[in-house]
C-alpha positions in Angstrom: 0.0 0.0 0.0 2.9 2.4 0.5 3.5 2.7 -3.2 -0.1 3.7 -3.9 -0.1 7.1 -5.7 -1.8 9.9 -3.7 -1.7 12.8 -6.3 -1.8 13.6 -9.9 -1.8 16.7 -12.0 -1.1 18.3 -15.4 -0.1 21.5 -17.0 -0.4 22.9 -20.5 2.5 22.3 -22.8 4.8 25.3 -23.2 3.8 25.7 -26.9 0.3 26.7 -25.8 1.4 29.9 -24.0 3.6 30.6 -27.1 0.6 30.1 -29.4 -1.7 32.5 -27.5 0.9 35.1 -26.5 -0.1 37.6 -29.2 -3.9 37.1 -28.7 -6.0 39.7 -27.0 -7.2 39.0 -23.5 -10.8 39.1 -24.7 -12.3 37.6 -27.9 -15.7 39.2 -28.0 -17.1 37.1 -31.0 -18.0 33.5 -30.7 -16.3 32.8 -34.0 -13.1 34.4 -32.6 -13.2 32.0 -29.7 -13.9 29.0 -31.9 -11.1 30.0 -34.2 -8.8 29.9 -31.2 -10.2 26.4 -30.2 -9.6 25.1 -33.8 -6.1 26.6 -33.9 -5.1 25.0 -30.6 -6.6 21.6 -31.6 -4.6 21.6 -34.8 -1.4 22.5 -33.1 -2.0 20.0 -30.3 -1.9 17.0 -32.6 0.9 18.5 -34.7 3.0 18.9 -31.5 2.1 15.3 -30.5 0.9 16.4 -27.1 -2.6 14.9 -27.5 -5.5 14.4 -29.8 -7.1 17.0 -32.1 -9.2 18.6 -29.4 -9.2 22.0 -27.6 -11.5 24.1 -25.4 -11.8 27.7 -24.2 -13.6 29.0 -21.1 -14.5 32.7 -21.4 -16.8 35.3 -19.8 -20.1 35.4 -21.7 -20.4 39.2 -21.5 -17.0 40.3 -22.6 -15.3 37.3 -24.2 -12.4 37.5 -21.7 -10.6 34.3 -22.0 -10.1 32.7 -18.5 -8.5 29.5 -19.6 -7.7 27.3 -22.5 -7.3 23.5 -22.6 -6.0 21.0 -25.0 -6.3 17.2 -24.9 -3.4 15.9 -22.8 -4.3 12.2 -22.6 -1.2 11.0 -24.4 1.1 13.5 -22.6 0.2 12.3 -19.1 -1.3 8.8 -19.8 -4.5 10.0 -18.0 -7.7 9.2 -19.9 -9.6 11.9 -18.2 -7.5 14.8 -19.5 -9.7 15.8 -22.3 -9.6 19.4 -23.5 -12.9 20.3 -21.8 -11.8 18.9 -18.4 -8.4 20.7 -18.7 -10.0 24.1 -19.6 -12.7 23.8 -16.9 -10.2 22.8 -14.3 -7.9 25.7 -15.1 -10.8 28.1 -15.0 -11.8 26.7 -11.6 -8.2 27.1 -10.4 -8.1 30.7 -11.7 -11.3 31.7 -10.0 -10.7 29.6 -6.9 -14.0 27.7 -7.0 -15.4 24.5 -8.2 -18.7 26.3 -9.2 -18.3 28.4 -12.3 -22.1 29.1 -12.4 -22.1 32.6 -10.7 -19.5 33.8 -13.2 -21.6 33.4 -16.3 -19.1 31.5 -18.4 -19.0 29.9 -21.8 -17.2 26.7 -22.7 -16.3 26.5 -26.4 -15.1 23.2 -27.8 -14.4 21.8 -31.3 -17.1 19.2 -31.2 -20.1 18.0 -29.1 -18.6 16.7 -25.9 -17.9 13.0 -25.5 -19.9 11.1 -22.9 -17.3 12.0 -20.1 -17.1 15.6 -21.0 -20.9 15.8 -21.2 -21.0 15.3 -17.5 -17.9 17.5 -16.8 -19.4 20.4 -18.7 -22.8 20.0 -17.2 -21.6 20.0 -13.6 -19.0 22.7 -14.0 -21.5 25.5 -13.8 -20.9 27.0 -17.3 -24.0 28.7 -18.6 -23.3 28.3 -22.3 -21.8 25.5 -24.4 -20.6 26.4 -27.9 -19.6 23.6 -30.2 -18.3 23.6 -33.7 -20.4 20.6 -34.7 -22.2 17.4 -33.7 -22.9 14.1 -35.3 -20.7 11.3 -36.5 -18.1 13.3 -38.5 -15.6 13.2 -35.7 -15.8 9.4 -35.2 -15.8 8.8 -39.0 -12.8 11.0 -39.6 -10.7 10.0 -36.7 -11.8 6.6 -35.4 -12.4 7.9 -31.8 -15.3 6.5 -29.9 -17.2 9.3 -28.2 -19.4 7.0 -26.2 -23.1 6.4 -25.9 -24.4 10.0 -26.0 -28.0 10.7 -25.4 -30.0 11.7 -28.5 -31.5 14.6 -26.4 -28.0 15.8 -25.1 -28.7 19.4 -26.1 -32.1 19.4 -24.4 -30.5 18.0 -21.2 -28.1 21.0 -21.1 -30.9 23.5 -21.8 -33.1 21.9 -19.1 -30.3 22.8 -16.7 -30.0 26.4 -17.8 -27.1 25.8 -20.1 -27.6 27.4 -23.5 -26.2 25.4 -26.4 -24.9 26.8 -29.7 -23.8 24.5 -32.4 -22.3 24.8 -35.9 -19.7 27.5 -35.2 -16.9 27.1 -37.7 -17.8 23.4 -38.3 -15.8 23.2 -41.5 -12.6 24.3 -39.8 -13.1 21.7 -37.0 -13.7 18.9 -39.4 -10.6 19.9 -41.4 -8.6 19.4 -38.2 -10.2 16.0 -37.6 -9.5 15.0 -41.2 -5.9 15.9 -40.9 -5.5 13.9 -37.7 -7.3 10.9 -39.3 -5.0 11.0 -42.3 -1.8 10.8 -40.2 -0.2 7.4 -40.4 1.1 7.8 -36.9 -2.2 9.0 -35.3 -3.0 7.4 -32.0 -6.6 6.6 -31.4 -6.8 6.0 -27.6 -10.0 4.2 -27.0 -9.9 2.2 -23.8 -10.8 -1.0 -25.6 -8.2 -0.7 -28.5 
């Protein structure tokens, strides 16, 4: 029992800070925020730090970016380190609270959340979820298994006071997925092979 781990953690790769260094602190347009998400997702897989996924947490009123996240599953060998979880966790650290609800925040991601991130986003307290797209394009282009999502996933968010906006720069997101799927060295890390 003495060798049992008692802590874990993660941090963004250094290239992320380099990538966003010239960006303004606030990105007032939803397309601006999604453009950043797609840019980070593309670079994340090109840098081999994780899959082609990224997320941004921002203030709904001003577009101030509180945190960004990229998929770090491969970097840390931790299956829970999806981009949404990373971005949400970093926003919680920044604000010093597990409950993002009172802060009126948006989570922007480059596809409808997988089954794990569905719960993470719902329970984080964000009040708006913005996705580039939904449907089977991600799985078809990359081979990832996003899990058994509910058909009424959008309605479930909205029933809990979380606005959902879909279809923001969908073509850019699918181009990133296509590029990842075409890599001969792409790692598709589904728990069952």
